[in-house]
N, C-alpha and C positions, 0 to 999 in steps of 0.2 A: 610105840617103838620108833615110828618114823619121826615123830617130833623130838625124841631124844637124840636121834641121829642128826637132825637138822640143827639142834642146839649145839651139839658137839662140833659139828662142822663150822657153824657160825663162830663159835669161840675160838676154834683153831685158826680160822681166817683172820679174826681180829688180832689175835696174838701175833700171827705171822706178819701182818701188815705193819704192826708196831715195830717188830724186830727187823724188818726189811730196811729200815733207815739206819740201823746200827752196823752197817758194813764197814765203816771207817774209810780209810784210804786218804782222805784229805787231812786228817790229823797228823799224819807222819811228816808232812811238809812243814818246815819251819816258817814262821811268820817273817816277812821281809823286814829288815831293820828300817825304822823310820829315818828319813833323810833329815840332816841338819838344816835348819832355817837360819841362814846367815843374816846378821844385822847387829844393831846396837842393843846391848842388853842392860844398859845402865839407865834406870828410870829418871835420873836427873838430867839426862842429855836432851838436847833439842830434838834429835832424830831418833828417840827411843822407839824400838819396835817390840811391842809386847808378845808378838808371835815368834820372835827370834829365839832359837835354842842354842846358838853358838855365836859368840862375839867375834866380829870380823874387823874390829879396830876402826870402824867408821864413825864412832860417836863424835858429835860436835857439841860444843858448849857456848853459851852466850858470853860475851866479854863482860868481865866484872865492872860494876859501877866505879868510875874513877873517884879517888878520894878528893874532897874539896881542898883547894890550895889554901894554905894559911895566909891570913892578911897580916902583913907586917906594918908596923908603924908605932907611933908614940901612943901610949895608953893613959898618959896623964892629962886629964881634961883641962887643967889650967895652963898647959903648955901651948905655945903658938902653933906648933906643928901636930896637934892632937889629931889622931885618926879615929873618927867615930864609928867606923865600920866594925861590925861584930867580929 
C-alpha cells in the first residue's frame, strides 16, 4: 500500500512540475516590431548593404566607362593624307 501511495505521489509531482511551466503570461505580450535597417538595397551599387531592409536613397554607382572617340580621317590608303589609325 505504501509503495502504491509513493508511486501515485511521484506521478502527481511529475505531472504538476510539467504543468507548472504552462502558466503563460509572456505569450500575451506582442513581439516588438523589428526596426528597419536603413541603407542601400540595390545589389549593383558600390555601397550595397545586404543587411539593409529599407532603402534610404544613399546608393552610389561607378561612373560608366567612356565611349572611345571616333578617329576621323581619310580611309583611302592611296591618298596622301591617309590616316592608318584604326
